[in-house]
PQR file of N, CA, C, O and H, with PARSE charges and radii, in Angstrom:
ATOM      1  N   MET A   1     186.752 172.459 304.542 -0.4000 1.5000
ATOM      2  CA  MET A   1     185.587 171.660 304.239 -0.0000 2.0000
ATOM      3  C   MET A   1     184.344 172.522 304.136  0.5500 1.7000
ATOM      4  O   MET A   1     183.267 171.985 303.875 -0.5500 1.4000
ATOM      5  N   GLY A   2     184.436 173.810 304.324 -0.4000 1.5000
ATOM      6  CA  GLY A   2     183.296 174.704 304.371 -0.0000 2.0000
ATOM      7  C   GLY A   2     182.309 174.557 303.232  0.5500 1.7000
ATOM      8  O   GLY A   2     181.137 174.261 303.464 -0.5500 1.4000
ATOM      9  H   GLY A   2     185.311 174.246 304.536  0.4000 1.0000
ATOM     10  N   ILE A   3     182.763 174.758 302.003 -0.4000 1.5000
ATOM     11  CA  ILE A   3     181.836 174.733 300.878 -0.0000 2.0000
ATOM     12  C   ILE A   3     181.267 173.338 300.653  0.5500 1.7000
ATOM     13  O   ILE A   3     180.104 173.200 300.273 -0.5500 1.4000
ATOM     14  H   ILE A   3     183.715 174.998 301.815  0.4000 1.0000
ATOM     15  N   LEU A   4     182.068 172.310 300.882 -0.4000 1.5000
ATOM     16  CA  LEU A   4     181.567 170.943 300.713 -0.0000 2.0000
ATOM     17  C   LEU A   4     180.477 170.633 301.726  0.5500 1.7000
ATOM     18  O   LEU A   4     179.471 170.007 301.394 -0.5500 1.4000
ATOM     19  H   LEU A   4     183.012 172.422 301.190  0.4000 1.0000
ATOM     20  N   PHE A   5     180.680 171.068 302.954 -0.4000 1.5000
ATOM     21  CA  PHE A   5     179.661 170.857 303.985 -0.0000 2.0000
ATOM     22  C   PHE A   5     178.397 171.617 303.629  0.5500 1.7000
ATOM     23  O   PHE A   5     177.293 171.094 303.779 -0.5500 1.4000
ATOM     24  H   PHE A   5     181.498 171.577 303.224  0.4000 1.0000
ATOM     25  N   ASP A   6     178.552 172.845 303.159 -0.4000 1.5000
ATOM     26  CA  ASP A   6     177.390 173.654 302.788 -0.0000 2.0000
ATOM     27  C   ASP A   6     176.614 173.004 301.650  0.5500 1.7000
ATOM     28  O   ASP A   6     175.384 172.979 301.676 -0.5500 1.4000
ATOM     29  H   ASP A   6     179.449 173.269 303.038  0.4000 1.0000
ATOM     30  N   MET A   7     177.313 172.483 300.658 -0.4000 1.5000
ATOM     31  CA  MET A   7     176.627 171.843 299.538 -0.0000 2.0000
ATOM     32  C   MET A   7     175.976 170.540 299.993  0.5500 1.7000
ATOM     33  O   MET A   7     174.883 170.210 299.532 -0.5500 1.4000
ATOM     34  H   MET A   7     178.313 172.503 300.637  0.4000 1.0000
ATOM     35  N   ALA A   8     176.616 169.801 300.878 -0.4000 1.5000
ATOM     36  CA  ALA A   8     176.005 168.575 301.404 -0.0000 2.0000
ATOM     37  C   ALA A   8     174.717 168.925 302.137  0.5500 1.7000
ATOM     38  O   ALA A   8     173.711 168.229 301.999 -0.5500 1.4000
ATOM     39  H   ALA A   8     177.503 170.069 301.253  0.4000 1.0000
ATOM     40  N   ALA A   9     174.746 169.994 302.911 -0.4000 1.5000
ATOM     41  CA  ALA A   9     173.548 170.438 303.626 -0.0000 2.0000
ATOM     42  C   ALA A   9     172.481 170.885 302.631  0.5500 1.7000
ATOM     43  O   ALA A   9     171.297 170.623 302.840 -0.5500 1.4000
ATOM     44  H   ALA A   9     175.563 170.559 303.023  0.4000 1.0000
ATOM     45  N   PHE A  10     172.880 171.548 301.564 -0.4000 1.5000
ATOM     46  CA  PHE A  10     171.930 171.990 300.551 -0.0000 2.0000
ATOM     47  C   PHE A  10     171.270 170.787 299.876  0.5500 1.7000
ATOM     48  O   PHE A  10     170.051 170.760 299.706 -0.5500 1.4000
ATOM     49  H   PHE A  10     173.842 171.761 301.394  0.4000 1.0000
ATOM     50  N   TYR A  11     172.079 169.786 299.491 -0.4000 1.5000
ATOM     51  CA  TYR A  11     171.520 168.592 298.852 -0.0000 2.0000
ATOM     52  C   TYR A  11     170.554 167.868 299.794  0.5500 1.7000
ATOM     53  O   TYR A  11     169.504 167.389 299.366 -0.5500 1.4000
ATOM     54  H   TYR A  11     173.069 169.808 299.629  0.4000 1.0000
ATOM     55  N   ARG A  12     170.910 167.793 301.057 -0.4000 1.5000
ATOM     56  CA  ARG A  12     170.028 167.160 302.039 -0.0000 2.0000
ATOM     57  C   ARG A  12     168.720 167.937 302.139  0.5500 1.7000
ATOM     58  O   ARG A  12     167.641 167.344 302.137 -0.5500 1.4000
ATOM     59  H   ARG A  12     171.763 168.183 301.404  0.4000 1.0000
ATOM     60  N   TRP A  13     168.814 169.259 302.228 -0.4000 1.5000
ATOM     61  CA  TRP A  13     167.621 170.091 302.297 -0.0000 2.0000
ATOM     62  C   TRP A  13     166.781 169.908 301.034  0.5500 1.7000
ATOM     63  O   TRP A  13     165.556 169.816 301.111 -0.5500 1.4000
ATOM     64  H   TRP A  13     169.690 169.740 302.230  0.4000 1.0000
ATOM     65  N   LEU A  14     167.428 169.854 299.883 -0.4000 1.5000
ATOM     66  CA  LEU A  14     166.741 169.711 298.608 -0.0000 2.0000
ATOM     67  C   LEU A  14     165.888 168.441 298.594  0.5500 1.7000
ATOM     68  O   LEU A  14     164.774 168.444 298.069 -0.5500 1.4000
ATOM     69  H   LEU A  14     168.423 169.928 299.820  0.4000 1.0000
ATOM     70  N   GLU A  15     166.402 167.372 299.162 -0.4000 1.5000
ATOM     71  CA  GLU A  15     165.668 166.113 299.195 -0.0000 2.0000
ATOM     72  C   GLU A  15     164.539 166.124 300.226  0.5500 1.7000
ATOM     73  O   GLU A  15     163.507 165.485 300.024 -0.5500 1.4000
ATOM     74  H   GLU A  15     167.307 167.369 299.588  0.4000 1.0000
ATOM     75  N   GLU A  16     164.732 166.843 301.323 -0.4000 1.5000
ATOM     76  CA  GLU A  16     163.798 166.773 302.439 -0.0000 2.0000
ATOM     77  C   GLU A  16     162.755 167.889 302.451  0.5500 1.7000
ATOM     78  O   GLU A  16     161.725 167.754 303.111 -0.5500 1.4000
ATOM     79  H   GLU A  16     165.571 167.362 301.488  0.4000 1.0000
ATOM     80  N   ALA A  17     162.994 168.966 301.751 -0.4000 1.5000
ATOM     81  CA  ALA A  17     162.098 170.125 301.801 -0.0000 2.0000
ATOM     82  C   ALA A  17     160.769 169.812 301.117  0.5500 1.7000
ATOM     83  O   ALA A  17     160.700 169.029 300.170 -0.5500 1.4000
ATOM     84  H   ALA A  17     163.831 169.076 301.214  0.4000 1.0000
ATOM     85  N   SER A  18     159.740 170.438 301.620 -0.4000 1.5000
ATOM     86  CA  SER A  18     158.431 170.298 300.983 -0.0000 2.0000
ATOM     87  C   SER A  18     158.412 171.133 299.700  0.5500 1.7000
ATOM     88  O   SER A  18     159.283 171.973 299.473 -0.5500 1.4000
ATOM     89  H   SER A  18     159.796 171.074 302.390  0.4000 1.0000
ATOM     90  N   GLU A  19     157.414 170.885 298.882 -0.4000 1.5000
ATOM     91  CA  GLU A  19     157.282 171.655 297.646 -0.0000 2.0000
ATOM     92  C   GLU A  19     157.124 173.143 297.959  0.5500 1.7000
ATOM     93  O   GLU A  19     157.687 173.994 297.271 -0.5500 1.4000
ATOM     94  H   GLU A  19     156.707 170.202 299.066  0.4000 1.0000
ATOM     95  N   ARG A  20     156.367 173.438 298.984 -0.4000 1.5000
ATOM     96  CA  ARG A  20     156.161 174.836 299.398 -0.0000 2.0000
ATOM     97  C   ARG A  20     157.494 175.488 299.794  0.5500 1.7000
ATOM     98  O   ARG A  20     157.759 176.637 299.439 -0.5500 1.4000
ATOM     99  H   ARG A  20     155.909 172.746 299.543  0.4000 1.0000
ATOM    100  N   GLU A  21     158.321 174.752 300.526 -0.4000 1.5000
ATOM    101  CA  GLU A  21     159.634 175.284 300.924 -0.0000 2.0000
ATOM    102  C   GLU A  21     160.527 175.505 299.710  0.5500 1.7000
ATOM    103  O   GLU A  21     161.233 176.510 299.621 -0.5500 1.4000
ATOM    104  H   GLU A  21     158.106 173.819 300.815  0.4000 1.0000
ATOM    105  N   LEU A  22     160.492 174.563 298.781 -0.4000 1.5000
ATOM    106  CA  LEU A  22     161.304 174.697 297.568 -0.0000 2.0000
ATOM    107  C   LEU A  22     160.897 175.932 296.772  0.5500 1.7000
ATOM    108  O   LEU A  22     161.745 176.705 296.326 -0.5500 1.4000
ATOM    109  H   LEU A  22     159.919 173.747 298.853  0.4000 1.0000
ATOM    110  N   LEU A  23     159.594 176.107 296.602 -0.4000 1.5000
ATOM    111  CA  LEU A  23     159.104 177.263 295.847 -0.0000 2.0000
ATOM    112  C   LEU A  23     159.444 178.573 296.549  0.5500 1.7000
ATOM    113  O   LEU A  23     159.819 179.547 295.896 -0.5500 1.4000
ATOM    114  H   LEU A  23     158.905 175.479 296.965  0.4000 1.0000
ATOM    115  N   ALA A  24     159.316 178.602 297.857 -0.4000 1.5000
ATOM    116  CA  ALA A  24     159.625 179.822 298.614 -0.0000 2.0000
ATOM    117  C   ALA A  24     161.107 180.174 298.501  0.5500 1.7000
ATOM    118  O   ALA A  24     161.455 181.339 298.305 -0.5500 1.4000
ATOM    119  H   ALA A  24     159.011 177.811 298.387  0.4000 1.0000
ATOM    120  N   ARG A  25     161.972 179.179 298.623 -0.4000 1.5000
ATOM    121  CA  ARG A  25     163.415 179.438 298.535 -0.0000 2.0000
ATOM    122  C   ARG A  25     163.799 179.853 297.127  0.5500 1.7000
ATOM    123  O   ARG A  25     164.645 180.728 296.944 -0.5500 1.4000
ATOM    124  H   ARG A  25     161.689 178.233 298.782  0.4000 1.0000
ATOM    125  N   ARG A  26     163.180 179.230 296.128 -0.4000 1.5000
ATOM    126  CA  ARG A  26     163.448 179.610 294.738 -0.0000 2.0000
ATOM    127  C   ARG A  26     163.061 181.066 294.495  0.5500 1.7000
ATOM    128  O   ARG A  26     163.826 181.831 293.908 -0.5500 1.4000
ATOM    129  H   ARG A  26     162.492 178.519 296.277  0.4000 1.0000
ATOM    130  N   ASP A  27     161.873 181.439 294.949 -0.4000 1.5000
ATOM    131  CA  ASP A  27     161.414 182.814 294.766 -0.0000 2.0000
ATOM    132  C   ASP A  27     162.306 183.805 295.491  0.5500 1.7000
ATOM    133  O   ASP A  27     162.606 184.878 294.968 -0.5500 1.4000
ATOM    134  H   ASP A  27     161.251 180.818 295.426  0.4000 1.0000
ATOM    135  N   GLU A  28     162.728 183.448 296.689 -0.4000 1.5000
ATOM    136  CA  GLU A  28     163.632 184.311 297.461 -0.0000 2.0000
ATOM    137  C   GLU A  28     164.955 184.494 296.719  0.5500 1.7000
ATOM    138  O   GLU A  28     165.487 185.602 296.662 -0.5500 1.4000
ATOM    139  H   GLU A  28     162.485 182.577 297.114  0.4000 1.0000
ATOM    140  N   ALA A  29     165.481 183.421 296.158 -0.4000 1.5000
ATOM    141  CA  ALA A  29     166.750 183.489 295.420 -0.0000 2.0000
ATOM    142  C   ALA A  29     166.610 184.345 294.170  0.5500 1.7000
ATOM    143  O   ALA A  29     167.504 185.129 293.851 -0.5500 1.4000
ATOM    144  H   ALA A  29     165.048 182.520 296.204  0.4000 1.0000
ATOM    145  N   LEU A  30     165.496 184.200 293.460 -0.4000 1.5000
ATOM    146  CA  LEU A  30     165.285 185.007 292.257 -0.0000 2.0000
ATOM    147  C   LEU A  30     165.160 186.484 292.601  0.5500 1.7000
ATOM    148  O   LEU A  30     165.667 187.332 291.867 -0.5500 1.4000
ATOM    149  H   LEU A  30     164.770 183.563 293.720  0.4000 1.0000
ATOM    150  N   ASN A  31     164.498 186.801 293.693 -0.4000 1.5000
ATOM    151  CA  ASN A  31     164.397 188.201 294.129 -0.0000 2.0000
ATOM    152  C   ASN A  31     165.763 188.751 294.533  0.5500 1.7000
ATOM    153  O   ASN A  31     166.085 189.905 294.252 -0.5500 1.4000
ATOM    154  H   ASN A  31     164.085 186.112 294.289  0.4000 1.0000
ATOM    155  N   MET A  32     166.551 187.923 295.184 -0.4000 1.5000
ATOM    156  CA  MET A  32     167.886 188.346 295.613 -0.0000 2.0000
ATOM    157  C   MET A  32     168.786 188.594 294.409  0.5500 1.7000
ATOM    158  O   MET A  32     169.627 189.493 294.434 -0.5500 1.4000
ATOM    159  H   MET A  32     166.289 186.985 295.411  0.4000 1.0000
ATOM    160  N   GLU A  33     168.614 187.814 293.372 -0.4000 1.5000
ATOM    161  CA  GLU A  33     169.444 187.955 292.182 -0.0000 2.0000
ATOM    162  C   GLU A  33     169.361 189.376 291.611  0.5500 1.7000
ATOM    163  O   GLU A  33     170.352 189.905 291.107 -0.5500 1.4000
ATOM    164  H   GLU A  33     167.931 187.084 293.351  0.4000 1.0000
ATOM    165  N   ASN A  34     168.194 189.978 291.691 -0.4000 1.5000
ATOM    166  CA  ASN A  34     168.015 191.336 291.171 -0.0000 2.0000
ATOM    167  C   ASN A  34     168.778 192.384 291.974  0.5500 1.7000
ATOM    168  O   ASN A  34     169.047 193.477 291.474 -0.5500 1.4000
ATOM    169  H   ASN A  34     167.390 189.548 292.101  0.4000 1.0000
ATOM    170  N   ARG A  35     169.125 192.059 293.207 -0.4000 1.5000
ATOM    171  CA  ARG A  35     169.822 193.016 294.069 -0.0000 2.0000
ATOM    172  C   ARG A  35     171.330 192.797 294.113  0.5500 1.7000
ATOM    173  O   ARG A  35     172.051 193.564 294.751 -0.5500 1.4000
ATOM    174  H   ARG A  35     168.907 191.171 293.613  0.4000 1.0000
ATOM    175  N   ILE A  36     171.805 191.762 293.444 -0.4000 1.5000
ATOM    176  CA  ILE A  36     173.224 191.412 293.475 -0.0000 2.0000
ATOM    177  C   ILE A  36     173.903 191.920 292.210  0.5500 1.7000
ATOM    178  O   ILE A  36     173.366 191.783 291.111 -0.5500 1.4000
ATOM    179  H   ILE A  36     171.219 191.138 292.926  0.4000 1.0000
ATOM    180  N   SER A  37     175.078 192.503 292.371 -0.4000 1.5000
ATOM    181  CA  SER A  37     175.796 193.006 291.202 -0.0000 2.0000
ATOM    182  C   SER A  37     176.963 192.087 290.793  0.5500 1.7000
ATOM    183  O   SER A  37     177.415 192.147 289.650 -0.5500 1.4000
ATOM    184  H   SER A  37     175.514 192.614 293.264  0.4000 1.0000
ATOM    185  N   ASP A  38     177.444 191.256 291.696 -0.4000 1.5000
ATOM    186  CA  ASP A  38     178.569 190.371 291.401 -0.0000 2.0000
ATOM    187  C   ASP A  38     178.146 189.270 290.425  0.5500 1.7000
ATOM    188  O   ASP A  38     177.230 188.500 290.712 -0.5500 1.4000
ATOM    189  H   ASP A  38     177.077 191.207 292.625  0.4000 1.0000
ATOM    190  N   VAL A  39     178.809 189.200 289.289 -0.4000 1.5000
ATOM    191  CA  VAL A  39     178.444 188.265 288.225 -0.0000 2.0000
ATOM    192  C   VAL A  39     178.628 186.817 288.672  0.5500 1.7000
ATOM    193  O   VAL A  39     177.778 185.972 288.392 -0.5500 1.4000
ATOM    194  H   VAL A  39     179.554 189.826 289.056  0.4000 1.0000
ATOM    195  N   ASP A  40     179.719 186.527 289.357 -0.4000 1.5000
ATOM    196  CA  ASP A  40     179.969 185.152 289.803 -0.0000 2.0000
ATOM    197  C   ASP A  40     178.941 184.706 290.827  0.5500 1.7000
ATOM    198  O   ASP A  40     178.473 183.568 290.788 -0.5500 1.4000
ATOM    199  H   ASP A  40     180.410 187.214 289.584  0.4000 1.0000
ATOM    200  N   LEU A  41     178.593 185.585 291.731 -0.4000 1.5000
ATOM    201  CA  LEU A  41     177.591 185.260 292.738 -0.0000 2.0000
ATOM    202  C   LEU A  41     176.233 185.034 292.090  0.5500 1.7000
ATOM    203  O   LEU A  41     175.499 184.128 292.483 -0.5500 1.4000
ATOM    204  H   LEU A  41     178.973 186.510 291.763  0.4000 1.0000
ATOM    205  N   LYS A  42     175.899 185.848 291.108 -0.4000 1.5000
ATOM    206  CA  LYS A  42     174.645 185.657 290.370 -0.0000 2.0000
ATOM    207  C   LYS A  42     174.628 184.299 289.688  0.5500 1.7000
ATOM    208  O   LYS A  42     173.605 183.616 289.688 -0.5500 1.4000
ATOM    209  H   LYS A  42     176.495 186.585 290.789  0.4000 1.0000
ATOM    210  N   SER A  43     175.745 183.908 289.114 -0.4000 1.5000
ATOM    211  CA  SER A  43     175.856 182.623 288.445 -0.0000 2.0000
ATOM    212  C   SER A  43     175.635 181.473 289.433  0.5500 1.7000
ATOM    213  O   SER A  43     174.912 180.523 289.136 -0.5500 1.4000
ATOM    214  H   SER A  43     176.576 184.464 289.114  0.4000 1.0000
ATOM    215  N   ASP A  44     176.253 181.565 290.591 -0.4000 1.5000
ATOM    216  CA  ASP A  44     176.078 180.540 291.624 -0.0000 2.0000
ATOM    217  C   ASP A  44     174.628 180.473 292.082  0.5500 1.7000
ATOM    218  O   ASP A  44     174.083 179.388 292.284 -0.5500 1.4000
ATOM    219  H   ASP A  44     176.840 182.338 290.832  0.4000 1.0000
ATOM    220  N   LEU A  45     174.021 181.608 292.240 -0.4000 1.5000
ATOM    221  CA  LEU A  45     172.628 181.671 292.677 -0.0000 2.0000
ATOM    222  C   LEU A  45     171.706 181.046 291.627  0.5500 1.7000
ATOM    223  O   LEU A  45     170.785 180.307 291.974 -0.5500 1.4000
ATOM    224  H   LEU A  45     174.464 182.490 292.076  0.4000 1.0000
ATOM    225  N   ARG A  46     171.950 181.336 290.359 -0.4000 1.5000
ATOM    226  CA  ARG A  46     171.143 180.741 289.285 -0.0000 2.0000
ATOM    227  C   ARG A  46     171.310 179.221 289.263  0.5500 1.7000
ATOM    228  O   ARG A  46     170.357 178.495 288.981 -0.5500 1.4000
ATOM    229  H   ARG A  46     172.699 181.936 290.077  0.4000 1.0000
ATOM    230  N   ARG A  47     172.521 178.743 289.561 -0.4000 1.5000
ATOM    231  CA  ARG A  47     172.761 177.297 289.613 -0.0000 2.0000
ATOM    232  C   ARG A  47     171.918 176.658 290.703  0.5500 1.7000
ATOM    233  O   ARG A  47     171.322 175.603 290.486 -0.5500 1.4000
ATOM    234  H   ARG A  47     173.294 179.333 289.790  0.4000 1.0000
ATOM    235  N   LEU A  48     171.860 177.280 291.868 -0.4000 1.5000
ATOM    236  CA  LEU A  48     171.043 176.749 292.957 -0.0000 2.0000
ATOM    237  C   LEU A  48     169.560 176.784 292.599  0.5500 1.7000
ATOM    238  O   LEU A  48     168.821 175.851 292.914 -0.5500 1.4000
ATOM    239  H   LEU A  48     172.344 178.137 292.045  0.4000 1.0000
ATOM    240  N   VAL A  49     169.128 177.852 291.947 -0.4000 1.5000
ATOM    241  CA  VAL A  49     167.732 177.945 291.505 -0.0000 2.0000
ATOM    242  C   VAL A  49     167.431 176.826 290.518  0.5500 1.7000
ATOM    243  O   VAL A  49     166.377 176.195 290.594 -0.5500 1.4000
ATOM    244  H   VAL A  49     169.729 178.610 291.691  0.4000 1.0000
ATOM    245  N   ARG A  50     168.350 176.578 289.598 -0.4000 1.5000
ATOM    246  CA  ARG A  50     168.171 175.503 288.624 -0.0000 2.0000
ATOM    247  C   ARG A  50     168.039 174.148 289.318  0.5500 1.7000
ATOM    248  O   ARG A  50     167.216 173.321 288.927 -0.5500 1.4000
ATOM    249  H   ARG A  50     169.207 177.090 289.536  0.4000 1.0000
ATOM    250  N   MET A  51     168.849 173.930 290.345 -0.4000 1.5000
ATOM    251  CA  MET A  51     168.789 172.669 291.077 -0.0000 2.0000
ATOM    252  C   MET A  51     167.443 172.515 291.790  0.5500 1.7000
ATOM    253  O   MET A  51     166.876 171.423 291.818 -0.5500 1.4000
ATOM    254  H   MET A  51     169.517 174.602 290.663  0.4000 1.0000
ATOM    255  N   ILE A  52     166.942 173.590 292.358 -0.4000 1.5000
ATOM    256  CA  ILE A  52     165.632 173.553 293.005 -0.0000 2.0000
ATOM    257  C   ILE A  52     164.559 173.239 291.969  0.5500 1.7000
ATOM    258  O   ILE A  52     163.690 172.402 292.211 -0.5500 1.4000
ATOM    259  H   ILE A  52     167.404 174.477 292.335  0.4000 1.0000
ATOM    260  N   GLU A  53     164.614 173.897 290.829 -0.4000 1.5000
ATOM    261  CA  GLU A  53     163.621 173.656 289.786 -0.0000 2.0000
ATOM    262  C   GLU A  53     163.711 172.228 289.248  0.5500 1.7000
ATOM    263  O   GLU A  53     162.685 171.615 288.954 -0.5500 1.4000
ATOM    264  H   GLU A  53     165.320 174.576 290.632  0.4000 1.0000
ATOM    265  N   GLU A  54     164.912 171.700 289.120 -0.4000 1.5000
ATOM    266  CA  GLU A  54     165.078 170.312 288.691 -0.0000 2.0000
ATOM    267  C   GLU A  54     164.440 169.359 289.694  0.5500 1.7000
ATOM    268  O   GLU A  54     163.801 168.384 289.297 -0.5500 1.4000
ATOM    269  H   GLU A  54     165.745 172.198 289.359  0.4000 1.0000
ATOM    270  N   GLU A  55     164.603 169.625 290.972 -0.4000 1.5000
ATOM    271  CA  GLU A  55     163.998 168.794 292.013 -0.0000 2.0000
ATOM    272  C   GLU A  55     162.473 168.853 291.922  0.5500 1.7000
ATOM    273  O   GLU A  55     161.805 167.828 292.057 -0.5500 1.4000
ATOM    274  H   GLU A  55     165.121 170.417 291.294  0.4000 1.0000
ATOM    275  N   LEU A  56     161.928 170.028 291.698 -0.4000 1.5000
ATOM    276  CA  LEU A  56     160.480 170.168 291.572 -0.0000 2.0000
ATOM    277  C   LEU A  56     159.955 169.357 290.387  0.5500 1.7000
ATOM    278  O   LEU A  56     158.937 168.674 290.502 -0.5500 1.4000
ATOM    279  H   LEU A  56     162.471 170.861 291.588  0.4000 1.0000
ATOM    280  N   VAL A  57     160.640 169.430 289.265 -0.4000 1.5000
ATOM    281  CA  VAL A  57     160.224 168.675 288.081 -0.0000 2.0000
ATOM    282  C   VAL A  57     160.368 167.174 288.329  0.5500 1.7000
ATOM    283  O   VAL A  57     159.474 166.399 287.991 -0.5500 1.4000
ATOM    284  H   VAL A  57     161.467 169.985 289.171  0.4000 1.0000
ATOM    285  N   ALA A  58     161.473 166.771 288.909 -0.4000 1.5000
ATOM    286  CA  ALA A  58     161.707 165.350 289.175 -0.0000 2.0000
ATOM    287  C   ALA A  58     160.615 164.773 290.080  0.5500 1.7000
ATOM    288  O   ALA A  58     160.174 163.642 289.877 -0.5500 1.4000
ATOM    289  H   ALA A  58     162.200 167.400 289.184  0.4000 1.0000
ATOM    290  N   ARG A  59     160.189 165.530 291.052 -0.4000 1.5000
ATOM    291  CA  ARG A  59     159.140 165.062 291.961 -0.0000 2.0000
ATOM    292  C   ARG A  59     157.822 164.835 291.217  0.5500 1.7000
ATOM    293  O   ARG A  59     157.060 163.936 291.573 -0.5500 1.4000
ATOM    294  H   ARG A  59     160.546 166.450 291.217  0.4000 1.0000
ATOM    295  N   LYS A  60     157.557 165.621 290.216 -0.4000 1.5000
ATOM    296  CA  LYS A  60     156.331 165.467 289.439 -0.0000 2.0000
ATOM    297  C   LYS A  60     156.317 164.174 288.638  0.5500 1.7000
ATOM    298  O   LYS A  60     155.250 163.627 288.360 -0.5500 1.4000
ATOM    299  H   LYS A  60     158.176 166.352 289.927  0.4000 1.0000
ATOM    300  N   PHE A  61     157.509 163.678 288.262 -0.4000 1.5000
ATOM    301  CA  PHE A  61     157.603 162.495 287.415 -0.0000 2.0000
ATOM    302  C   PHE A  61     157.971 161.228 288.174  0.5500 1.7000
ATOM    303  O   PHE A  61     158.022 160.150 287.583 -0.5500 1.4000
ATOM    304  H   PHE A  61     158.375 164.123 288.488  0.4000 1.0000
ATOM    305  N   ARG A  62     158.227 161.340 289.468 -0.4000 1.5000
ATOM    306  CA  ARG A  62     158.539 160.146 290.258 -0.0000 2.0000
ATOM    307  C   ARG A  62     157.293 159.286 290.425  0.5500 1.7000
ATOM    308  O   ARG A  62     156.175 159.788 290.550 -0.5500 1.4000
ATOM    309  H   ARG A  62     158.186 162.217 289.948  0.4000 1.0000
ATOM    310  N   VAL A  63     157.511 158.028 290.424 -0.4000 1.5000
ATOM    311  CA  VAL A  63     156.382 157.096 290.586 -0.0000 2.0000
ATOM    312  C   VAL A  63     156.085 156.877 292.046  0.5500 1.7000
ATOM    313  O   VAL A  63     155.170 156.125 292.384 -0.5500 1.4000
ATOM    314  H   VAL A  63     158.419 157.621 290.322  0.4000 1.0000
TER
END
């Protein structure tokens, strides 16, 4: 259940984190991407960054 639990925790964090926390984690992930050589890991990291960015955009358009 490891990865499922981790993703559930990530989704929960995504909903509960402040905008400042989202931006900080996104920036940290983008900086980490430059130091990673594994292609699959980079892909996973970009997916998480995309999800954070989607949450930021969605919050701007919520009523």
